[in-house]
mmJSON file of the N, C-alpha and C atoms, coordinates in Angstrom:
{"data_MODEL":{"atom_site":{
"group_PDB":["ATOM","ATOM","ATOM","ATOM","ATOM","ATOM","ATOM","ATOM","ATOM","ATOM","ATOM","ATOM","ATOM","ATOM","ATOM","ATOM","ATOM","ATOM","ATOM","ATOM","ATOM","ATOM","ATOM","ATOM","ATOM","ATOM","ATOM","ATOM","ATOM","ATOM","ATOM","ATOM","ATOM","ATOM","ATOM","ATOM","ATOM","ATOM","ATOM","ATOM","ATOM","ATOM","ATOM","ATOM","ATOM","ATOM","ATOM","ATOM","ATOM","ATOM","ATOM","ATOM","ATOM","ATOM","ATOM","ATOM","ATOM","ATOM","ATOM","ATOM","ATOM","ATOM","ATOM","ATOM","ATOM","ATOM","ATOM","ATOM","ATOM","ATOM","ATOM","ATOM","ATOM","ATOM","ATOM","ATOM","ATOM","ATOM","ATOM","ATOM","ATOM","ATOM","ATOM","ATOM","ATOM","ATOM","ATOM","ATOM","ATOM","ATOM","ATOM","ATOM","ATOM","ATOM","ATOM","ATOM","ATOM","ATOM","ATOM","ATOM","ATOM","ATOM","ATOM","ATOM","ATOM","ATOM","ATOM","ATOM","ATOM","ATOM","ATOM","ATOM","ATOM","ATOM","ATOM","ATOM","ATOM","ATOM","ATOM","ATOM","ATOM","ATOM","ATOM","ATOM","ATOM","ATOM","ATOM","ATOM","ATOM","ATOM","ATOM","ATOM","ATOM","ATOM","ATOM","ATOM","ATOM","ATOM","ATOM","ATOM","ATOM","ATOM","ATOM","ATOM","ATOM","ATOM","ATOM","ATOM","ATOM","ATOM","ATOM","ATOM","ATOM","ATOM","ATOM","ATOM","ATOM","ATOM","ATOM","ATOM","ATOM","ATOM","ATOM","ATOM","ATOM","ATOM","ATOM","ATOM","ATOM","ATOM","ATOM","ATOM","ATOM","ATOM","ATOM","ATOM","ATOM","ATOM","ATOM","ATOM","ATOM","ATOM","ATOM","ATOM","ATOM","ATOM","ATOM","ATOM","ATOM","ATOM","ATOM","ATOM","ATOM","ATOM","ATOM","ATOM","ATOM","ATOM","ATOM","ATOM","ATOM","ATOM","ATOM","ATOM","ATOM","ATOM","ATOM","ATOM","ATOM","ATOM","ATOM","ATOM","ATOM","ATOM","ATOM","ATOM","ATOM","ATOM","ATOM","ATOM","ATOM","ATOM","ATOM","ATOM","ATOM","ATOM","ATOM","ATOM","ATOM","ATOM","ATOM","ATOM","ATOM","ATOM","ATOM","ATOM","ATOM","ATOM","ATOM","ATOM"],
"id":[1,2,3,4,5,6,7,8,9,10,11,12,13,14,15,16,17,18,19,20,21,22,23,24,25,26,27,28,29,30,31,32,33,34,35,36,37,38,39,40,41,42,43,44,45,46,47,48,49,50,51,52,53,54,55,56,57,58,59,60,61,62,63,64,65,66,67,68,69,70,71,72,73,74,75,76,77,78,79,80,81,82,83,84,85,86,87,88,89,90,91,92,93,94,95,96,97,98,99,100,101,102,103,104,105,106,107,108,109,110,111,112,113,114,115,116,117,118,119,120,121,122,123,124,125,126,127,128,129,130,131,132,133,134,135,136,137,138,139,140,141,142,143,144,145,146,147,148,149,150,151,152,153,154,155,156,157,158,159,160,161,162,163,164,165,166,167,168,169,170,171,172,173,174,175,176,177,178,179,180,181,182,183,184,185,186,187,188,189,190,191,192,193,194,195,196,197,198,199,200,201,202,203,204,205,206,207,208,209,210,211,212,213,214,215,216,217,218,219,220,221,222,223,224,225,226,227,228,229,230,231,232,233,234,235,236,237,238,239,240],
"type_symbol":["N","C","C","N","C","C","N","C","C","N","C","C","N","C","C","N","C","C","N","C","C","N","C","C","N","C","C","N","C","C","N","C","C","N","C","C","N","C","C","N","C","C","N","C","C","N","C","C","N","C","C","N","C","C","N","C","C","N","C","C","N","C","C","N","C","C","N","C","C","N","C","C","N","C","C","N","C","C","N","C","C","N","C","C","N","C","C","N","C","C","N","C","C","N","C","C","N","C","C","N","C","C","N","C","C","N","C","C","N","C","C","N","C","C","N","C","C","N","C","C","N","C","C","N","C","C","N","C","C","N","C","C","N","C","C","N","C","C","N","C","C","N","C","C","N","C","C","N","C","C","N","C","C","N","C","C","N","C","C","N","C","C","N","C","C","N","C","C","N","C","C","N","C","C","N","C","C","N","C","C","N","C","C","N","C","C","N","C","C","N","C","C","N","C","C","N","C","C","N","C","C","N","C","C","N","C","C","N","C","C","N","C","C","N","C","C","N","C","C","N","C","C","N","C","C","N","C","C","N","C","C","N","C","C","N","C","C","N","C","C"],
"label_atom_id":["N","CA","C","N","CA","C","N","CA","C","N","CA","C","N","CA","C","N","CA","C","N","CA","C","N","CA","C","N","CA","C","N","CA","C","N","CA","C","N","CA","C","N","CA","C","N","CA","C","N","CA","C","N","CA","C","N","CA","C","N","CA","C","N","CA","C","N","CA","C","N","CA","C","N","CA","C","N","CA","C","N","CA","C","N","CA","C","N","CA","C","N","CA","C","N","CA","C","N","CA","C","N","CA","C","N","CA","C","N","CA","C","N","CA","C","N","CA","C","N","CA","C","N","CA","C","N","CA","C","N","CA","C","N","CA","C","N","CA","C","N","CA","C","N","CA","C","N","CA","C","N","CA","C","N","CA","C","N","CA","C","N","CA","C","N","CA","C","N","CA","C","N","CA","C","N","CA","C","N","CA","C","N","CA","C","N","CA","C","N","CA","C","N","CA","C","N","CA","C","N","CA","C","N","CA","C","N","CA","C","N","CA","C","N","CA","C","N","CA","C","N","CA","C","N","CA","C","N","CA","C","N","CA","C","N","CA","C","N","CA","C","N","CA","C","N","CA","C","N","CA","C","N","CA","C","N","CA","C","N","CA","C","N","CA","C","N","CA","C","N","CA","C","N","CA","C","N","CA","C"],
"label_alt_id":[null,null,null,null,null,null,null,null,null,null,null,null,null,null,null,null,null,null,null,null,null,null,null,null,null,null,null,null,null,null,null,null,null,null,null,null,null,null,null,null,null,null,null,null,null,null,null,null,null,null,null,null,null,null,null,null,null,null,null,null,null,null,null,null,null,null,null,null,null,null,null,null,null,null,null,null,null,null,null,null,null,null,null,null,null,null,null,null,null,null,null,null,null,null,null,null,null,null,null,null,null,null,null,null,null,null,null,null,null,null,null,null,null,null,null,null,null,null,null,null,null,null,null,null,null,null,null,null,null,null,null,null,null,null,null,null,null,null,null,null,null,null,null,null,null,null,null,null,null,null,null,null,null,null,null,null,null,null,null,null,null,null,null,null,null,null,null,null,null,null,null,null,null,null,null,null,null,null,null,null,null,null,null,null,null,null,null,null,null,null,null,null,null,null,null,null,null,null,null,null,null,null,null,null,null,null,null,null,null,null,null,null,null,null,null,null,null,null,null,null,null,null,null,null,null,null,null,null,null,null,null,null,null,null,null,null,null,null,null,null],
"label_comp_id":["MET","MET","MET","LEU","LEU","LEU","ALA","ALA","ALA","ARG","ARG","ARG","VAL","VAL","VAL","TYR","TYR","TYR","VAL","VAL","VAL","THR","THR","THR","LEU","LEU","LEU","LYS","LYS","LYS","PRO","PRO","PRO","GLY","GLY","GLY","VAL","VAL","VAL","LEU","LEU","LEU","ASP","ASP","ASP","PRO","PRO","PRO","ALA","ALA","ALA","GLY","GLY","GLY","LYS","LYS","LYS","ALA","ALA","ALA","VAL","VAL","VAL","GLU","GLU","GLU","HIS","HIS","HIS","SER","SER","SER","LEU","LEU","LEU","HIS","HIS","HIS","SER","SER","SER","LEU","LEU","LEU","GLY","GLY","GLY","TYR","TYR","TYR","SER","SER","SER","GLU","GLU","GLU","VAL","VAL","VAL","GLY","GLY","GLY","GLU","GLU","GLU","VAL","VAL","VAL","ARG","ARG","ARG","LEU","LEU","LEU","GLY","GLY","GLY","LYS","LYS","LYS","PHE","PHE","PHE","LEU","LEU","LEU","GLU","GLU","GLU","LEU","LEU","LEU","LYS","LYS","LYS","VAL","VAL","VAL","GLU","GLU","GLU","ALA","ALA","ALA","GLY","GLY","GLY","ASP","ASP","ASP","ALA","ALA","ALA","ALA","ALA","ALA","LYS","LYS","LYS","ALA","ALA","ALA","LYS","LYS","LYS","ALA","ALA","ALA","ARG","ARG","ARG","VAL","VAL","VAL","GLU","GLU","GLU","GLU","GLU","GLU","MET","MET","MET","CYS","CYS","CYS","LYS","LYS","LYS","LYS","LYS","LYS","LEU","LEU","LEU","LEU","LEU","LEU","ALA","ALA","ALA","ASN","ASN","ASN","THR","THR","THR","VAL","VAL","VAL","VAL","VAL","VAL","GLU","GLU","GLU","ASN","ASN","ASN","PHE","PHE","PHE","ARG","ARG","ARG","VAL","VAL","VAL","GLU","GLU","GLU","ILE","ILE","ILE","SER","SER","SER","GLY","GLY","GLY"],
"label_asym_id":["A","A","A","A","A","A","A","A","A","A","A","A","A","A","A","A","A","A","A","A","A","A","A","A","A","A","A","A","A","A","A","A","A","A","A","A","A","A","A","A","A","A","A","A","A","A","A","A","A","A","A","A","A","A","A","A","A","A","A","A","A","A","A","A","A","A","A","A","A","A","A","A","A","A","A","A","A","A","A","A","A","A","A","A","A","A","A","A","A","A","A","A","A","A","A","A","A","A","A","A","A","A","A","A","A","A","A","A","A","A","A","A","A","A","A","A","A","A","A","A","A","A","A","A","A","A","A","A","A","A","A","A","A","A","A","A","A","A","A","A","A","A","A","A","A","A","A","A","A","A","A","A","A","A","A","A","A","A","A","A","A","A","A","A","A","A","A","A","A","A","A","A","A","A","A","A","A","A","A","A","A","A","A","A","A","A","A","A","A","A","A","A","A","A","A","A","A","A","A","A","A","A","A","A","A","A","A","A","A","A","A","A","A","A","A","A","A","A","A","A","A","A","A","A","A","A","A","A","A","A","A","A","A","A","A","A","A","A","A","A"],
"label_entity_id":["1","1","1","1","1","1","1","1","1","1","1","1","1","1","1","1","1","1","1","1","1","1","1","1","1","1","1","1","1","1","1","1","1","1","1","1","1","1","1","1","1","1","1","1","1","1","1","1","1","1","1","1","1","1","1","1","1","1","1","1","1","1","1","1","1","1","1","1","1","1","1","1","1","1","1","1","1","1","1","1","1","1","1","1","1","1","1","1","1","1","1","1","1","1","1","1","1","1","1","1","1","1","1","1","1","1","1","1","1","1","1","1","1","1","1","1","1","1","1","1","1","1","1","1","1","1","1","1","1","1","1","1","1","1","1","1","1","1","1","1","1","1","1","1","1","1","1","1","1","1","1","1","1","1","1","1","1","1","1","1","1","1","1","1","1","1","1","1","1","1","1","1","1","1","1","1","1","1","1","1","1","1","1","1","1","1","1","1","1","1","1","1","1","1","1","1","1","1","1","1","1","1","1","1","1","1","1","1","1","1","1","1","1","1","1","1","1","1","1","1","1","1","1","1","1","1","1","1","1","1","1","1","1","1","1","1","1","1","1","1"],
"label_seq_id":[1,1,1,2,2,2,3,3,3,4,4,4,5,5,5,6,6,6,7,7,7,8,8,8,9,9,9,10,10,10,11,11,11,12,12,12,13,13,13,14,14,14,15,15,15,16,16,16,17,17,17,18,18,18,19,19,19,20,20,20,21,21,21,22,22,22,23,23,23,24,24,24,25,25,25,26,26,26,27,27,27,28,28,28,29,29,29,30,30,30,31,31,31,32,32,32,33,33,33,34,34,34,35,35,35,36,36,36,37,37,37,38,38,38,39,39,39,40,40,40,41,41,41,42,42,42,43,43,43,44,44,44,45,45,45,46,46,46,47,47,47,48,48,48,49,49,49,50,50,50,51,51,51,52,52,52,53,53,53,54,54,54,55,55,55,56,56,56,57,57,57,58,58,58,59,59,59,60,60,60,61,61,61,62,62,62,63,63,63,64,64,64,65,65,65,66,66,66,67,67,67,68,68,68,69,69,69,70,70,70,71,71,71,72,72,72,73,73,73,74,74,74,75,75,75,76,76,76,77,77,77,78,78,78,79,79,79,80,80,80],
"pdbx_PDB_ins_code":[null,null,null,null,null,null,null,null,null,null,null,null,null,null,null,null,null,null,null,null,null,null,null,null,null,null,null,null,null,null,null,null,null,null,null,null,null,null,null,null,null,null,null,null,null,null,null,null,null,null,null,null,null,null,null,null,null,null,null,null,null,null,null,null,null,null,null,null,null,null,null,null,null,null,null,null,null,null,null,null,null,null,null,null,null,null,null,null,null,null,null,null,null,null,null,null,null,null,null,null,null,null,null,null,null,null,null,null,null,null,null,null,null,null,null,null,null,null,null,null,null,null,null,null,null,null,null,null,null,null,null,null,null,null,null,null,null,null,null,null,null,null,null,null,null,null,null,null,null,null,null,null,null,null,null,null,null,null,null,null,null,null,null,null,null,null,null,null,null,null,null,null,null,null,null,null,null,null,null,null,null,null,null,null,null,null,null,null,null,null,null,null,null,null,null,null,null,null,null,null,null,null,null,null,null,null,null,null,null,null,null,null,null,null,null,null,null,null,null,null,null,null,null,null,null,null,null,null,null,null,null,null,null,null,null,null,null,null,null,null],
"Cartn_x":[8.315,7.892,6.916,6.831,5.963,4.883,3.657,2.378,1.775,1.6,0.772,-0.618,-1.641,-3.034,-3.723,-4.238,-5.081,-6.445,-7.444,-8.816,-9.608,-10.329,-11.18,-12.608,-13.455,-14.872,-14.939,-15.798,-16.057,-16.705,-16.496,-17.184,-18.69,-19.378,-20.782,-21.277,-20.44,-20.746,-20.735,-21.723,-21.793,-20.775,-20.156,-18.929,-19.328,-20.154,-20.505,-19.354,-18.428,-17.16,-16.359,-16.251,-15.392,-16.183,-17.507,-18.248,-18.083,-18.021,-17.704,-16.354,-15.338,-14.035,-14.017,-14.619,-14.659,-15.375,-16.396,-17.097,-16.175,-15.648,-14.612,-13.459,-12.898,-11.848,-12.326,-13.506,-14.094,-14.281,-14.761,-14.976,-13.608,-12.573,-11.282,-10.623,-11.262,-10.766,-10.128,-10.193,-9.611,-10.612,-11.066,-12.172,-11.726,-10.425,-9.898,-10.217,-10.472,-10.634,-11.951,-11.859,-13.053,-13.631,-13.995,-14.591,-13.589,-13.88,-12.987,-13.591,-12.717,-13.141,-12.154,-12.574,-11.742,-11.536,-10.53,-10.195,-9.399,-8.833,-7.879,-6.623,-5.535,-4.213,-3.732,-3.241,-2.794,-1.359,-0.485,0.742,0.823,1.19,1.194,2.637,3.281,4.485,4.039,4.497,4.025,5.218,5.213,6.208,5.746,6.495,6.089,7.416,7.38,8.491,8.874,7.787,8.034,6.908,7.159,6.216,4.898,4.838,3.553,2.706,3.379,2.639,2.199,2.999,2.545,1.363,1.48,0.291,-0.88,-0.878,-2.03,-2.606,-1.891,-2.337,-2.954,-2.324,-2.899,-4.167,-4.235,-5.65,-6.554,-6.292,-7.296,-7.701,-6.742,-7.12,-8.049,-7.789,-8.63,-10.087,-10.194,-11.487,-12.334,-11.577,-12.239,-12.521,-11.587,-11.653,-11.323,-10.259,-9.791,-10.59,-11.284,-12.175,-13.47,-14.503,-15.845,-15.964,-15.764,-15.742,-17.108,-18.165,-19.427,-19.424,-18.732,-18.698,-17.207,-16.148,-14.827,-14.025,-13.032,-11.955,-10.712,-9.831,-8.475,-7.364,-6.226,-5.068,-3.837,-3.143,-2.069,-0.703,0.3,1.684,2.528,3.424,4.417,5.779,6.552,7.937,8.865,10.154,10.999,11.358],
"Cartn_y":[11.822,12.012,10.985,10.68,9.684,10.433,10.015,10.635,9.489,9.827,8.872,9.564,8.771,9.32,8.424,9.135,8.399,8.886,7.868,8.192,7.594,8.269,7.84,8.422,7.569,8.036,9.38,10.192,11.391,10.83,11.701,11.353,11.317,10.393,10.245,9.365,9.059,8.227,6.748,5.971,4.563,3.797,2.831,1.957,0.496,-0.082,-1.451,-2.432,-2.208,-3.087,-2.922,-1.778,-1.398,-2.144,-2.219,-2.82,-4.367,-4.91,-6.319,-6.717,-5.899,-6.214,-6.105,-5.077,-4.847,-6.048,-6.583,-7.785,-8.979,-9.186,-10.279,-10.222,-9.169,-8.993,-9.363,-8.875,-9.227,-10.689,-11.39,-12.722,-13.519,-12.989,-13.636,-13.315,-12.616,-12.324,-11.036,-10.174,-8.811,-7.778,-8.003,-7.144,-5.706,-5.406,-4.047,-3.131,-3.665,-2.934,-2.206,-0.805,-0.064,0.044,1.259,1.431,1.25,0.494,0.322,1.065,1.788,2.492,2.039,1.669,1.188,2.347,2.351,3.436,2.819,3.774,3.275,3.995,3.345,3.932,3.669,4.736,4.67,5.266,4.673,5.232,5.519,6.711,7.034,7.675,7.2,7.847,8.938,10.204,11.361,12.182,12.448,13.326,14.748,15.589,17.032,17.921,19.117,19.997,20.199,20.198,20.478,19.802,19.701,19.048,19.738,21.098,21.756,21.387,21.394,21.035,19.613,18.719,17.35,17.159,17.755,17.698,18.284,19.408,19.94,19.007,18.303,17.357,16.183,15.613,14.51,14.927,16.032,16.412,16.529,17.0,17.009,15.692,14.702,13.261,12.765,13.067,12.612,13.116,14.38,14.928,14.411,14.057,13.501,11.984,11.268,9.804,8.948,9.341,8.413,8.557,9.593,9.752,10.206,9.644,10.235,11.3,12.61,13.644,13.931,13.33,13.352,12.699,11.653,10.74,10.465,10.925,10.597,11.808,11.853,12.877,12.238,13.011,12.538,13.418,12.881,13.566,13.17,14.044,13.789,14.171,13.31,13.471,13.275,14.202,14.127,13.953,13.007,12.953,12.605,12.832,12.658,13.714],
"Cartn_z":[-13.667,-12.252,-11.806,-10.626,-10.147,-9.339,-9.697,-8.986,-8.253,-6.988,-6.132,-5.861,-6.173,-6.001,-4.987,-3.955,-2.949,-3.118,-3.282,-3.518,-2.257,-1.538,-0.424,-0.493,0.09,0.128,1.078,0.663,1.517,2.806,3.851,5.178,4.962,5.535,5.37,4.253,3.337,2.317,2.863,2.596,3.034,2.29,2.948,2.498,2.773,2.015,2.243,2.186,1.337,1.19,2.44,2.97,4.233,5.422,5.537,6.484,6.432,5.231,5.024,5.513,5.281,5.739,7.206,7.738,9.288,9.951,9.323,9.88,9.83,8.716,8.587,9.45,9.792,10.676,12.14,12.34,13.755,13.873,12.72,12.763,12.942,12.508,12.63,13.977,14.777,16.205,16.393,15.37,15.513,15.877,17.145,17.743,17.913,18.022,18.238,17.04,15.874,14.696,14.67,14.411,14.402,13.006,12.682,11.33,10.276,9.251,8.029,6.824,6.172,4.989,3.878,2.67,1.63,0.628,-0.003,-0.998,-2.138,-2.942,-3.982,-3.957,-4.484,-4.442,-5.912,-6.576,-7.944,-8.006,-8.775,-9.149,-10.682,-11.076,-12.504,-12.733,-13.715,-14.191,-15.223,-14.866,-15.651,-16.157,-17.409,-18.039,-17.927,-17.191,-17.132,-16.878,-17.159,-16.955,-15.472,-14.614,-13.2,-12.386,-11.055,-10.164,-10.142,-10.099,-10.214,-11.415,-12.491,-13.729,-13.702,-13.221,-13.092,-12.223,-11.082,-10.091,-10.686,-11.428,-12.072,-13.121,-13.84,-14.849,-14.138,-13.056,-12.4,-11.753,-11.234,-10.46,-11.597,-12.82,-13.925,-14.224,-14.297,-14.507,-13.523,-12.29,-11.147,-11.284,-11.649,-11.844,-12.985,-14.029,-15.177,-15.191,-14.476,-14.701,-13.359,-12.629,-11.566,-10.368,-10.159,-8.88,-9.233,-8.456,-8.64,-7.585,-7.979,-7.027,-6.297,-6.734,-6.013,-4.664,-4.682,-3.34,-2.9,-3.714,-3.287,-3.239,-2.326,-2.263,-2.889,-3.317,-3.758,-3.209,-3.22,-2.848,-3.814,-4.309,-5.221,-4.617,-4.72,-4.252,-5.491,-5.673,-6.72,-6.261,-6.782,-6.47,-7.738,-7.546,-8.669,-9.472],
"occupancy":[1.0,1.0,1.0,1.0,1.0,1.0,1.0,1.0,1.0,1.0,1.0,1.0,1.0,1.0,1.0,1.0,1.0,1.0,1.0,1.0,1.0,1.0,1.0,1.0,1.0,1.0,1.0,1.0,1.0,1.0,1.0,1.0,1.0,1.0,1.0,1.0,1.0,1.0,1.0,1.0,1.0,1.0,1.0,1.0,1.0,1.0,1.0,1.0,1.0,1.0,1.0,1.0,1.0,1.0,1.0,1.0,1.0,1.0,1.0,1.0,1.0,1.0,1.0,1.0,1.0,1.0,1.0,1.0,1.0,1.0,1.0,1.0,1.0,1.0,1.0,1.0,1.0,1.0,1.0,1.0,1.0,1.0,1.0,1.0,1.0,1.0,1.0,1.0,1.0,1.0,1.0,1.0,1.0,1.0,1.0,1.0,1.0,1.0,1.0,1.0,1.0,1.0,1.0,1.0,1.0,1.0,1.0,1.0,1.0,1.0,1.0,1.0,1.0,1.0,1.0,1.0,1.0,1.0,1.0,1.0,1.0,1.0,1.0,1.0,1.0,1.0,1.0,1.0,1.0,1.0,1.0,1.0,1.0,1.0,1.0,1.0,1.0,1.0,1.0,1.0,1.0,1.0,1.0,1.0,1.0,1.0,1.0,1.0,1.0,1.0,1.0,1.0,1.0,1.0,1.0,1.0,1.0,1.0,1.0,1.0,1.0,1.0,1.0,1.0,1.0,1.0,1.0,1.0,1.0,1.0,1.0,1.0,1.0,1.0,1.0,1.0,1.0,1.0,1.0,1.0,1.0,1.0,1.0,1.0,1.0,1.0,1.0,1.0,1.0,1.0,1.0,1.0,1.0,1.0,1.0,1.0,1.0,1.0,1.0,1.0,1.0,1.0,1.0,1.0,1.0,1.0,1.0,1.0,1.0,1.0,1.0,1.0,1.0,1.0,1.0,1.0,1.0,1.0,1.0,1.0,1.0,1.0,1.0,1.0,1.0,1.0,1.0,1.0,1.0,1.0,1.0,1.0,1.0,1.0,1.0,1.0,1.0,1.0,1.0,1.0],
"B_iso_or_equiv":[0.0,0.0,0.0,0.0,0.0,0.0,0.0,0.0,0.0,0.0,0.0,0.0,0.0,0.0,0.0,0.0,0.0,0.0,0.0,0.0,0.0,0.0,0.0,0.0,0.0,0.0,0.0,0.0,0.0,0.0,0.0,0.0,0.0,0.0,0.0,0.0,0.0,0.0,0.0,0.0,0.0,0.0,0.0,0.0,0.0,0.0,0.0,0.0,0.0,0.0,0.0,0.0,0.0,0.0,0.0,0.0,0.0,0.0,0.0,0.0,0.0,0.0,0.0,0.0,0.0,0.0,0.0,0.0,0.0,0.0,0.0,0.0,0.0,0.0,0.0,0.0,0.0,0.0,0.0,0.0,0.0,0.0,0.0,0.0,0.0,0.0,0.0,0.0,0.0,0.0,0.0,0.0,0.0,0.0,0.0,0.0,0.0,0.0,0.0,0.0,0.0,0.0,0.0,0.0,0.0,0.0,0.0,0.0,0.0,0.0,0.0,0.0,0.0,0.0,0.0,0.0,0.0,0.0,0.0,0.0,0.0,0.0,0.0,0.0,0.0,0.0,0.0,0.0,0.0,0.0,0.0,0.0,0.0,0.0,0.0,0.0,0.0,0.0,0.0,0.0,0.0,0.0,0.0,0.0,0.0,0.0,0.0,0.0,0.0,0.0,0.0,0.0,0.0,0.0,0.0,0.0,0.0,0.0,0.0,0.0,0.0,0.0,0.0,0.0,0.0,0.0,0.0,0.0,0.0,0.0,0.0,0.0,0.0,0.0,0.0,0.0,0.0,0.0,0.0,0.0,0.0,0.0,0.0,0.0,0.0,0.0,0.0,0.0,0.0,0.0,0.0,0.0,0.0,0.0,0.0,0.0,0.0,0.0,0.0,0.0,0.0,0.0,0.0,0.0,0.0,0.0,0.0,0.0,0.0,0.0,0.0,0.0,0.0,0.0,0.0,0.0,0.0,0.0,0.0,0.0,0.0,0.0,0.0,0.0,0.0,0.0,0.0,0.0,0.0,0.0,0.0,0.0,0.0,0.0,0.0,0.0,0.0,0.0,0.0,0.0],
"pdbx_formal_charge":[null,null,null,null,null,null,null,null,null,null,null,null,null,null,null,null,null,null,null,null,null,null,null,null,null,null,null,null,null,null,null,null,null,null,null,null,null,null,null,null,null,null,null,null,null,null,null,null,null,null,null,null,null,null,null,null,null,null,null,null,null,null,null,null,null,null,null,null,null,null,null,null,null,null,null,null,null,null,null,null,null,null,null,null,null,null,null,null,null,null,null,null,null,null,null,null,null,null,null,null,null,null,null,null,null,null,null,null,null,null,null,null,null,null,null,null,null,null,null,null,null,null,null,null,null,null,null,null,null,null,null,null,null,null,null,null,null,null,null,null,null,null,null,null,null,null,null,null,null,null,null,null,null,null,null,null,null,null,null,null,null,null,null,null,null,null,null,null,null,null,null,null,null,null,null,null,null,null,null,null,null,null,null,null,null,null,null,null,null,null,null,null,null,null,null,null,null,null,null,null,null,null,null,null,null,null,null,null,null,null,null,null,null,null,null,null,null,null,null,null,null,null,null,null,null,null,null,null,null,null,null,null,null,null,null,null,null,null,null,null],
"auth_seq_id":[1,1,1,2,2,2,3,3,3,4,4,4,5,5,5,6,6,6,7,7,7,8,8,8,9,9,9,10,10,10,11,11,11,12,12,12,13,13,13,14,14,14,15,15,15,16,16,16,17,17,17,18,18,18,19,19,19,20,20,20,21,21,21,22,22,22,23,23,23,24,24,24,25,25,25,26,26,26,27,27,27,28,28,28,29,29,29,30,30,30,31,31,31,32,32,32,33,33,33,34,34,34,35,35,35,36,36,36,37,37,37,38,38,38,39,39,39,40,40,40,41,41,41,42,42,42,43,43,43,44,44,44,45,45,45,46,46,46,47,47,47,48,48,48,49,49,49,50,50,50,51,51,51,52,52,52,53,53,53,54,54,54,55,55,55,56,56,56,57,57,57,58,58,58,59,59,59,60,60,60,61,61,61,62,62,62,63,63,63,64,64,64,65,65,65,66,66,66,67,67,67,68,68,68,69,69,69,70,70,70,71,71,71,72,72,72,73,73,73,74,74,74,75,75,75,76,76,76,77,77,77,78,78,78,79,79,79,80,80,80],
"auth_comp_id":["MET","MET","MET","LEU","LEU","LEU","ALA","ALA","ALA","ARG","ARG","ARG","VAL","VAL","VAL","TYR","TYR","TYR","VAL","VAL","VAL","THR","THR","THR","LEU","LEU","LEU","LYS","LYS","LYS","PRO","PRO","PRO","GLY","GLY","GLY","VAL","VAL","VAL","LEU","LEU","LEU","ASP","ASP","ASP","PRO","PRO","PRO","ALA","ALA","ALA","GLY","GLY","GLY","LYS","LYS","LYS","ALA","ALA","ALA","VAL","VAL","VAL","GLU","GLU","GLU","HIS","HIS","HIS","SER","SER","SER","LEU","LEU","LEU","HIS","HIS","HIS","SER","SER","SER","LEU","LEU","LEU","GLY","GLY","GLY","TYR","TYR","TYR","SER","SER","SER","GLU","GLU","GLU","VAL","VAL","VAL","GLY","GLY","GLY","GLU","GLU","GLU","VAL","VAL","VAL","ARG","ARG","ARG","LEU","LEU","LEU","GLY","GLY","GLY","LYS","LYS","LYS","PHE","PHE","PHE","LEU","LEU","LEU","GLU","GLU","GLU","LEU","LEU","LEU","LYS","LYS","LYS","VAL","VAL","VAL","GLU","GLU","GLU","ALA","ALA","ALA","GLY","GLY","GLY","ASP","ASP","ASP","ALA","ALA","ALA","ALA","ALA","ALA","LYS","LYS","LYS","ALA","ALA","ALA","LYS","LYS","LYS","ALA","ALA","ALA","ARG","ARG","ARG","VAL","VAL","VAL","GLU","GLU","GLU","GLU","GLU","GLU","MET","MET","MET","CYS","CYS","CYS","LYS","LYS","LYS","LYS","LYS","LYS","LEU","LEU","LEU","LEU","LEU","LEU","ALA","ALA","ALA","ASN","ASN","ASN","THR","THR","THR","VAL","VAL","VAL","VAL","VAL","VAL","GLU","GLU","GLU","ASN","ASN","ASN","PHE","PHE","PHE","ARG","ARG","ARG","VAL","VAL","VAL","GLU","GLU","GLU","ILE","ILE","ILE","SER","SER","SER","GLY","GLY","GLY"],
"auth_asym_id":["A","A","A","A","A","A","A","A","A","A","A","A","A","A","A","A","A","A","A","A","A","A","A","A","A","A","A","A","A","A","A","A","A","A","A","A","A","A","A","A","A","A","A","A","A","A","A","A","A","A","A","A","A","A","A","A","A","A","A","A","A","A","A","A","A","A","A","A","A","A","A","A","A","A","A","A","A","A","A","A","A","A","A","A","A","A","A","A","A","A","A","A","A","A","A","A","A","A","A","A","A","A","A","A","A","A","A","A","A","A","A","A","A","A","A","A","A","A","A","A","A","A","A","A","A","A","A","A","A","A","A","A","A","A","A","A","A","A","A","A","A","A","A","A","A","A","A","A","A","A","A","A","A","A","A","A","A","A","A","A","A","A","A","A","A","A","A","A","A","A","A","A","A","A","A","A","A","A","A","A","A","A","A","A","A","A","A","A","A","A","A","A","A","A","A","A","A","A","A","A","A","A","A","A","A","A","A","A","A","A","A","A","A","A","A","A","A","A","A","A","A","A","A","A","A","A","A","A","A","A","A","A","A","A","A","A","A","A","A","A"],
"auth_atom_id":["N","CA","C","N","CA","C","N","CA","C","N","CA","C","N","CA","C","N","CA","C","N","CA","C","N","CA","C","N","CA","C","N","CA","C","N","CA","C","N","CA","C","N","CA","C","N","CA","C","N","CA","C","N","CA","C","N","CA","C","N","CA","C","N","CA","C","N","CA","C","N","CA","C","N","CA","C","N","CA","C","N","CA","C","N","CA","C","N","CA","C","N","CA","C","N","CA","C","N","CA","C","N","CA","C","N","CA","C","N","CA","C","N","CA","C","N","CA","C","N","CA","C","N","CA","C","N","CA","C","N","CA","C","N","CA","C","N","CA","C","N","CA","C","N","CA","C","N","CA","C","N","CA","C","N","CA","C","N","CA","C","N","CA","C","N","CA","C","N","CA","C","N","CA","C","N","CA","C","N","CA","C","N","CA","C","N","CA","C","N","CA","C","N","CA","C","N","CA","C","N","CA","C","N","CA","C","N","CA","C","N","CA","C","N","CA","C","N","CA","C","N","CA","C","N","CA","C","N","CA","C","N","CA","C","N","CA","C","N","CA","C","N","CA","C","N","CA","C","N","CA","C","N","CA","C","N","CA","C","N","CA","C","N","CA","C","N","CA","C","N","CA","C","N","CA","C","N","CA","C"],
"pdbx_PDB_model_num":[1,1,1,1,1,1,1,1,1,1,1,1,1,1,1,1,1,1,1,1,1,1,1,1,1,1,1,1,1,1,1,1,1,1,1,1,1,1,1,1,1,1,1,1,1,1,1,1,1,1,1,1,1,1,1,1,1,1,1,1,1,1,1,1,1,1,1,1,1,1,1,1,1,1,1,1,1,1,1,1,1,1,1,1,1,1,1,1,1,1,1,1,1,1,1,1,1,1,1,1,1,1,1,1,1,1,1,1,1,1,1,1,1,1,1,1,1,1,1,1,1,1,1,1,1,1,1,1,1,1,1,1,1,1,1,1,1,1,1,1,1,1,1,1,1,1,1,1,1,1,1,1,1,1,1,1,1,1,1,1,1,1,1,1,1,1,1,1,1,1,1,1,1,1,1,1,1,1,1,1,1,1,1,1,1,1,1,1,1,1,1,1,1,1,1,1,1,1,1,1,1,1,1,1,1,1,1,1,1,1,1,1,1,1,1,1,1,1,1,1,1,1,1,1,1,1,1,1,1,1,1,1,1,1,1,1,1,1,1,1]
}}}
């Protein structure tokens, strides 16, 4: 099964890298761009009996390693 993991900063957490990208886009003439927030996208191939079990395992991985749950949210999608 294929797991897609989206990790984003929680609302209210400062994102200096996002601010830098926003500023650079404005400098390049893309003034229509508003607030930029950066995150992470991961794809994992997971062997599991069913989608629910795969999702539970990947969520466990996120809590232990892939996301810093103090300042980040994550979302897991399973396909295949």
